[in-house]
Structures are given as C-alpha cells and as structure tokens.
C-alpha positions in Angstrom: 169.2 141.5 132.2 167.1 141.1 135.3 164.1 143.3 135.9 161.0 143.3 138.0 157.6 143.4 136.2 157.2 147.0 137.1 160.6 147.9 135.7 159.9 146.0 132.5 156.5 147.7 132.1 158.1 151.2 132.5 160.7 150.3 129.9 157.9 149.8 127.4 156.8 153.4 127.7 155.1 155.2 130.6 152.1 156.2 128.4 152.1 154.4 125.1 149.3 153.2 122.8 148.4 150.4 125.2 148.0 152.8 128.1 145.9 155.2 126.0 143.6 152.3 124.9 143.2 151.1 128.4 142.3 154.5 129.8 139.9 155.2 126.9 138.0 151.9 127.1 137.6 151.9 130.9 136.6 155.6 130.9 133.9 154.7 128.4 132.8 151.9 130.6 132.7 154.2 133.6 130.4 156.5 131.7 128.1 153.7 130.7 128.0 152.4 134.3 127.1 155.9 135.5 124.2 156.1 133.2 123.0 152.6 134.1 123.3 153.4 137.8 121.7 156.9 137.8 119.4 157.0 134.8 116.7 155.0 136.8 116.6 157.7 139.5 115.7 160.1 136.7 113.4 157.9 134.6 111.4 156.8 137.7 110.2 160.3 138.4 106.8 161.5 137.0 107.5 163.4 133.8 105.7 166.6 132.7 101.9 166.2 132.1 99.0 168.3 131.0 95.3 168.4 132.0 92.9 166.6 129.6 89.6 167.4 131.5 88.0 170.2 133.5 88.2 168.1 136.6 92.0 168.0 136.3 92.1 171.8 135.9 90.0 172.3 139.0 92.1 170.0 141.1 95.3 171.6 139.9 93.9 175.0 140.8 93.1 173.8 144.3 96.7 172.4 144.8 98.8 175.1 143.3 101.5 174.5 145.9 101.9 170.8 145.3 101.5 169.6 141.7 102.3 166.0 142.6 99.5 165.9 145.2 97.1 167.2 142.5 98.3 164.5 140.0 97.8 161.7 142.5 94.1 162.7 142.8 93.5 162.3 139.1 92.3 159.3 137.0 94.4 158.3 134.0 91.7 159.8 131.7 92.1 163.2 133.3 95.7 163.9 132.1 98.1 163.2 129.3 101.9 163.1 129.2 103.4 166.2 127.8 106.3 164.9 125.8 107.5 161.5 127.0 106.8 158.4 129.0 109.3 156.6 131.2 109.7 153.6 133.5 107.4 155.2 136.2 104.6 155.8 133.7 104.9 152.5 131.9 104.8 150.4 135.1 102.6 152.9 137.1 105.2 153.3 139.8 104.0 156.6 141.3 101.7 158.0 144.0 100.4 155.0 146.1 103.0 152.7 144.6 105.9 155.2 144.7 107.6 153.0 147.3 108.4 150.5 144.6 110.7 153.0 142.9 113.0 152.8 145.9 113.3 149.1 145.5 115.2 149.5 142.2 117.9 151.4 144.2 117.9 148.8 147.0 118.2 145.8 144.6 121.0 147.6 142.8 123.0 148.1 146.0 122.4 144.6 147.2 123.6 143.2 143.9 126.6 145.5 143.9 127.7 144.3 147.4 127.5 140.7 146.2 129.5 141.3 143.0 132.3 143.3 144.5 134.0 140.5 146.4 132.9 137.5 144.5 134.1 138.7 141.1 137.3 140.1 142.7 138.2 136.7 144.1 137.6 135.1 140.7 139.9 137.7 139.1 142.6 136.8 141.5 142.2 133.2 140.7 141.6 133.1 137.0 142.9 136.5 135.8 141.7 140.0 135.4 141.0 139.9 131.7 139.4 136.5 131.9 136.8 137.9 134.3 136.3 141.4 132.7 135.5 140.1 129.2 132.8 137.5 130.0 131.3 139.7 132.7 131.1 142.7 130.2 129.4 140.4 127.7 126.9 139.3 130.3 126.4 142.9 131.4 125.7 143.7 127.7 123.0 141.0 127.6 121.4 142.0 130.9 121.2 145.6 129.7 119.5 144.5 126.6 117.0 142.4 128.6 116.3 145.6 130.7 115.3 147.3 127.5 112.9 144.5 126.7 111.5 143.9 130.2 107.8 143.3 130.3 107.0 143.8 134.0 108.4 145.9 136.9 109.3 142.7 138.9 111.3 141.5 135.9 112.9 145.0 135.8 113.8 144.8 139.5 115.4 141.4 139.1 117.5 142.6 136.2 118.5 145.7 138.2 119.9 143.5 140.9 121.9 141.5 138.4 123.2 144.7 136.8 124.3 145.9 140.2 126.2 142.7 140.9 128.0 142.9 137.5 128.7 146.6 137.9 130.1 146.1 141.4 132.5 143.4 140.2 133.6 145.2 137.1 134.2 148.4 139.1 136.9 146.8 141.1 138.5 144.5 138.6 138.8 147.2 135.9 140.5 149.4 138.6 143.0 146.7 139.3 143.6 145.8 135.6 144.2 149.5 134.7 146.5 150.0 137.7 148.5 147.0 136.6 148.8 148.0 132.9 149.8 151.7 133.5 153.2 152.5 135.1 153.4 154.7 138.3 154.1 158.0 136.4 150.7 158.2 134.8 148.7 155.8 137.0 147.0 158.6 139.0 146.3 160.7 135.9 144.7 157.8 134.1 142.7 156.8 137.1 141.4 160.3 137.5 140.3 160.5 133.9 138.5 157.2 134.3 136.8 158.1 137.5 136.0 161.6 136.2 133.8 160.0 133.6 131.7 158.5 136.4 131.4 161.8 138.1 131.0 164.0 135.1 129.0 161.3 133.4 126.0 162.2 135.5 125.9 165.6 133.6 126.3 163.9 130.2 123.7 161.3 131.1 121.2 164.0 132.1 121.6 165.6 128.7 121.4 162.3 126.9 118.3 161.2 128.9 116.6 164.6 128.2 116.9 164.3 124.4 116.3 160.5 124.1 112.7 160.3 125.1 112.4 156.5 125.0 113.9 154.8 128.1 114.1 151.5 126.2 116.1 153.1 123.5 118.4 154.5 126.1 119.2 151.0 127.4 119.6 149.7 123.8 122.3 152.4 123.2 124.0 151.4 126.5 123.9 147.8 125.4 125.7 148.5 122.2 128.4 150.6 123.9 129.0 147.8 126.5 129.5 145.3 123.6 132.0 147.7 122.1 133.9 147.8 125.4 134.0 144.0 125.6 135.4 143.7 122.0 138.1 146.3 122.7 139.2 144.6 125.9 139.3 141.2 124.3 141.2 142.1 121.2 143.5 144.9 122.3 144.3 144.5 126.0 146.6 141.7 127.4 146.2 139.9 130.7 148.0 141.7 133.5 151.6 140.6 133.8 151.3 141.3 137.6 148.7 138.6 137.8 150.9 136.0 136.2 153.9 137.1 138.3 151.8 136.9 141.5 151.1 133.3 140.5 154.8 132.6 139.9 154.2 132.1 136.1 157.0 134.3 134.8 156.8 132.9 131.3 153.2 134.1 130.8 154.1 137.4 132.5 156.8 137.8 129.8 154.3 137.0 127.1 151.9 139.7 128.4 154.8 142.2 128.4 155.6 141.2 124.8 152.0 142.0 123.8 152.4 145.4 125.4 155.7 145.8 123.5 154.0 145.1 120.2 151.2 147.6 120.9 153.5 150.4 122.1 156.1 149.5 119.4 158.9 149.5 121.9 161.1 146.3 121.8 161.8 144.2 124.9 165.4 143.3 125.5 166.1 139.8 124.2 168.1 139.1 127.4 165.3 140.1 129.7 164.7 137.9 132.7 161.9 138.7 135.1 162.6 138.6 138.8 160.4 136.1 140.5 158.5 137.6 143.5 159.8 136.3 146.9 157.2 134.5 149.0 159.0 133.6 152.2 156.9 131.3 154.4 153.7 131.7 152.4 151.1 129.1 151.4 148.4 129.1 148.8 145.9 130.3 151.3 148.1 133.1 152.6 148.3 134.5 149.0 144.5 134.7 148.8 142.4 137.4 150.4 142.7 135.3 153.6 146.4 136.2 153.6 145.5 139.2 155.8 145.1 136.8 158.7 148.7 135.7 158.3 150.5 139.1 158.2 151.9 141.3 160.9 149.7 143.3 163.3 150.8 146.5 161.6 149.4 145.2 158.3 146.2 144.0 160.0 145.6 147.4 161.6 146.3 149.1 158.2 143.8 146.9 156.4 141.2 147.7 159.1 141.9 151.4 158.6 141.4 151.0 154.9 138.1 149.1 155.4 136.9 151.9 157.7 138.0 154.6 155.2 135.9 152.9 152.4 132.9 152.7 154.8 133.2 156.4 155.7 133.7 157.4 152.0 130.4 155.7 151.0 128.5 156.9 154.0 129.4 160.6 153.5 129.2 160.4 149.7 125.6 159.1 149.6 124.5 161.3 152.6 125.7 164.3 150.6 124.4 163.1 147.3 120.9 162.4 148.6 120.9 165.9 150.1 121.9 167.6 146.9 119.5 165.6 144.8 116.6 166.9 147.0 117.2 170.5 145.8 113.9 171.8 144.2 113.9 172.2 140.5 114.0 170.3 137.2 115.5 166.8 137.7 117.5 167.0 134.5 119.0 170.4 135.4 119.8 169.3 139.0 121.5 166.1 137.7 123.5 168.1 135.2 124.7 170.6 137.9 125.5 167.7 140.3 127.8 166.2 137.8 129.5 169.6 137.1 130.4 169.9 140.8 132.8 167.0 140.5 135.0 168.7 137.8 137.1 170.9 140.2 137.8 168.1 142.5 138.9 165.7 139.8 141.0 168.4 138.2 142.7 169.1 141.5 143.3 165.3 142.0 144.8 165.1 138.4 147.2 168.0 139.2 148.3 167.0 142.7 147.7 163.3 143.0 151.4 162.6 142.2 152.9 165.9 143.5 151.5 165.6 147.0 151.2 161.8 147.1 148.2 159.6 147.6 148.1 159.9 151.4 148.5 163.7 151.6 145.8 164.1 148.9 143.4 162.0 150.9 144.2 163.9 154.1 143.7 167.3 152.5 140.4 166.2 150.9 139.1 164.9 154.2 140.2 168.1 156.0 138.3 170.2 153.4 135.3 167.9 153.8 135.3 168.4 157.6 135.6 172.1 157.2 132.8 172.2 154.7 130.5 170.1 156.9 131.3 172.4 159.9 130.3 175.4 157.8 127.1 173.7 156.7 126.4 172.8 160.3 126.8 176.4 161.4 124.5 177.6 158.6 122.0 174.8 159.0 119.2 177.4 159.4 119.8 178.4 155.8 121.4 181.9 155.7 120.5 183.2 152.2 123.2 184.4 149.8 122.1 186.1 146.6 118.5 185.2 147.4 118.7 181.7 145.9 121.9 180.0 147.1 122.6 179.2 150.7 125.9 178.8 152.5 124.7 175.4 153.6 124.1 174.2 150.0 127.5 175.5 148.8 129.2 173.8 151.7 127.4 170.5 150.9 128.4 170.7 147.2 132.0 171.3 148.2 132.0 168.3 150.6 130.3 166.1 148.0 133.0 167.1 145.4 135.7 166.1 147.8 134.1 162.8 148.6 133.9 162.0 144.8 137.6 162.7 144.6 138.3 160.6 147.7 136.3 157.7 146.2 138.4 157.8 143.1 141.7 158.0 144.9 140.8 155.2 147.5 140.4 152.6 144.7 143.8 153.6 143.3 145.4 153.8 146.7 144.2 150.3 147.8 145.3 148.9 144.4 148.8 150.0 145.2 148.8 148.8 148.8 147.4 145.2 148.2 149.5 142.5 146.6 149.0 141.2 143.1 148.0 137.7 144.3 145.0 139.1 146.2 144.5 142.6 144.9 141.2 142.2 143.1 139.6 140.3 146.0 140.7 142.7 148.7 139.7 145.8 146.7 136.4 144.1 146.2 136.1 143.3 149.9 136.8 147.0 150.7 134.1 148.0 148.2 131.6 145.6 149.7 132.2 147.2 153.1 131.6 150.6 151.4 128.2 149.4 150.4 127.3 149.0 154.1 128.1 152.7 154.4 125.9 153.5 151.4 123.0 151.5 152.9 123.5 153.1 156.4 123.4 156.6 154.8 119.7 156.5 154.3 119.1 155.8 158.0 121.5 158.6 159.0 119.5 161.1 156.9 116.3 160.0 158.8 117.8 161.6 161.9 117.3 165.0 160.2 113.6 164.8 161.1 114.5 164.7 164.8 117.5 167.0 165.0 119.5 168.3 161.9 122.6 168.5 164.0 122.8 164.7 164.5 123.5 164.2 160.8 126.4 166.8 160.9 127.8 165.3 164.1 127.9 161.8 162.6 129.4 162.9 159.3 132.1 165.1 161.0 133.1 162.5 163.5 133.3 159.7 160.9 135.4 161.9 158.6 137.8 163.0 161.4 138.3 159.4 162.4 139.0 158.3 158.8 141.5 161.2 158.5 143.4 160.1 161.7 143.5 156.4 160.5 144.7 157.3 157.0 147.5 159.5 158.4 149.1 156.3 159.9 149.3 154.5 156.6 152.2 154.6 154.1 152.2 156.6 150.9 152.4 154.6 147.7 153.4 157.3 145.2 156.1 156.0 142.9 156.5 152.7 144.8 156.4 149.5 142.8 153.2 147.5 143.2 153.7 144.8 145.9 153.2 141.3 144.6 153.1 139.3 147.9 151.9 139.9 151.4 155.5 139.8 152.6 156.2 142.9 150.4 153.0 144.5 151.8 154.3 144.0 155.3 157.6 145.7 154.3 155.6 148.6 152.8 153.5 149.1 155.9 156.6 149.0 158.1 158.5 151.5 155.9 161.0 148.8 154.7 160.7 149.5 151.0 163.1 150.1 148.2 163.5 153.4 146.4 160.8 154.9 144.3 160.5 154.0 140.6 160.5 157.4 139.0 164.2 157.1 138.0 163.3 153.9 136.1 161.3 156.0 133.6 164.6 156.9 132.0 164.6 153.4 130.5 161.5 154.2 128.5 
C-alpha cells in the first residue's frame, strides 16, 4: 500500500493523543513566551508609592495633575513603595534614566530578528525536534539567569538572548505543530496555540499582579519552560515531513510508527511511503535559497508573503502601542488588551477552515481597513458614553484583527513552503516582520506632526497587503508541499485534490 506522508498521518487519526499533547505543550510554551515578552513592559513601570516626608506631601500637592513629575523631584528618603518593588525600582530605571527601559524592548527585538532565520535554517538541516529541545533547555537556563541577574546591563544582555531564542522557537514550533497535525484540525490547533499568546497577556497581567516578586515570576517561568522541554523530548516524535523532505523514508516511517503507538492506531504492515519527487533539484535548491531557482510566479508569491509579514507586524505594533497608552492602571489595561483578542481568535477558529486561509486573511484585512478608516474619521475623539471613544473602539477592533492575521500568517506560510526549507523560510518571513515592528515606532512619531499621516500609512499598507494576498493560492485541505517543484505547482494552480476525503481512513 503506497501513501504519501500526509495520507499516512491522517490514517493515524486526525486528532489523537499525539495531536492533543502537541497542541497542549506548544500552547503552554506560547503562554510562557507571552509573559516573558510582555512582563518587562509591566515590571519596568514605577509601582505605587507613598509619601514618607512632609516635603513629599508638599511636592505631590503642587503636582496633582502629574504624579510621575512629582515623584521625579523626590529623594529616595522622601517616599516608600506601597506594596512591591520591580525591575524599575531595583535598578533605578525611571525618571532621568527611563530611556534605559526602552532598551530592553530594543534588545529583545534585535535578538528576535537574529533567531528567527538562524534557528529556522538549523531546523531544516538537523530536524525540528533536534532544535526545539536544546533551545528550550537553553531558554530555560537563560530565564533562570534573568531571575538571578545582578545588574541592569546583565539583564539587557539576557533579554537579547531570550529574544533570539523566542524568535527561533516561535517559528520552529509553528512548523513542527503543522507537520504533526493533519489538515482537518491544523487551523483549530494553531488558533488555540496562538490564542494563548494573545489571551496570555490577560493571564500574565493577573499573575504579575499577585506575584509581587519579579524574580519569583521568572523562576516560575523557568520551571514551566523546563516542563515543556521534557514533554517535547519524551512524548513528541521528529516530524515525518522533515525526513521525507530529506529523502529518508525509513526514518519518516519510524516517526509515523511512534505516532501510531501514541494514538493507538496501527499502521498497515504493507505501508510504503511515496518518495517526494524532486525533478531537476540540487541540495542548494532545496534550502531557503531554493526560492532563487523557482518560477517567477513563485518568486512573486514569496515577495507578497514577505510584504504581508512586514505589514502585519507594522500594523500590529502601531496599534498595540496606541492601546497601551490608554490612561489607567497598567495591570487593568494589559488585562483588557488581552481580552480583545478573544473574539478574533474565536472567529478564526470557527471559519479558518470553512472560508479557507486566503479568504480569512482577506476578510480580516478588509475589517482592519474599515476600522482604521473609522478611527481616522473620528481622530478628534468623538465621545461615546463619556469614557469610550469611537477612535479607541476602532483601534481595538483593528488590533484584534491583526492578532488573528498574525496567527493565520504563520499557519498559511507553513502550508505554502516546502518541507525541505519550511522552517528557514518561515523564519525569514518572521525576520522581515521584525523590520515592520521596528519601523512602527517611527511611524507613531508622525502623530506629533499630523495624526492623519499614521492612518494614511496604515491604511495604504493594509490595502496593498490585501491586494497581494488575493493573488495567492488557498491551502485549506491541500497536502503540505515537500519540494519547491510542488510549491510551483501549488502557486500555478496545478495541484491534486484536497485531502479531506482521506480522513475516512482514520
């Protein structure tokens, strides 16, 4: 009996024990990564404080409108912390040295950009699991070192390394999950995993509020990361698509046998895996440099995907920075920001397969453009219910859409790129997205000159991404391509039938 890797995987159960474990462990990792990434923005803000001298009381009375300005005029002996200390208080990163706080974000993004492509290339060469496990262990150690850091410079260095590891794991875990879960549940599992990163902000805000020691927070994260590494090592197999992409069908079959044991569904003894066809390819053409050897249609498609990633990050961080600037308690704001992602992820969960990847992306971008146009028209801040503005509601809607787009883009590209270079190309796409994230802060500066400029740039970027994505093929129900030749056929519409009917074998 001859079957492709995808057909054999489906025959072992569309959503068995192995798929459940995969989704659970990577969802836990996404939550941890969310807390590591965003907790610093919370714990670098000056916490609540109380006056300890009359001088403090007098200065505070004179600066009723700006409590932070009053605080910066005080000596350490004039105040005391109300209920907690944090990174900002321990390393004195506030007032005249507040600019140092922004460095932790910059270091993290720079490290993230480095890790996305480099670890992706390693995963394509040595295997997904072989990269995920050691990097998770290193990430565990670095997180533990953050908890024991003795200076802010040491903390910044460790933040940069954490960003690099997070960037690489973000992409490789996407690919490994996509290759272990059949098409029928791939979107649902990806949405659950990504939903933990979005909704994880709300959970992390609650966690950070009740755990008053920032060092204890990182110790807890360190333990959870170690648990993830143990689960991946002991319970998940290497991707059979990775071995098939390398032409090692014997090891691909061994990976499928491990999945068979976990799901308790036997493989046929007469199973023979179909070897991927690689007409006219070389070793280099099956690496990330293979995009240089494919048809012009494919090259234009890859450029479109790169631009879509860039736009996704540009808009997401522009909108995120705007929402995070809303006045109020930082823990409440962070909790509410996380909640805004729930409707978008739920919609993606319900319609990611029904509408298809491409139609979902187009609809989300159209809603983003409409929301931005509404915010643009209401940029003067028309008040609704005295406290909420149309502009804020529109921004929250657009940000929710961008979170869903970010989730779906990783899945979509995982299904478009070949197994032989999937991790590297998804990583390269993510690295280009970091350029959009970095540029977002400069776009927001334009708000001081003319608020309309920010809206114009965001709307134009979103419309162009929408047009380019509309030219790409849909991947819903299509078998994962294993070579660049199969990718060419996919982009040119020369593909076989969908794989939904194969689920009858499960």
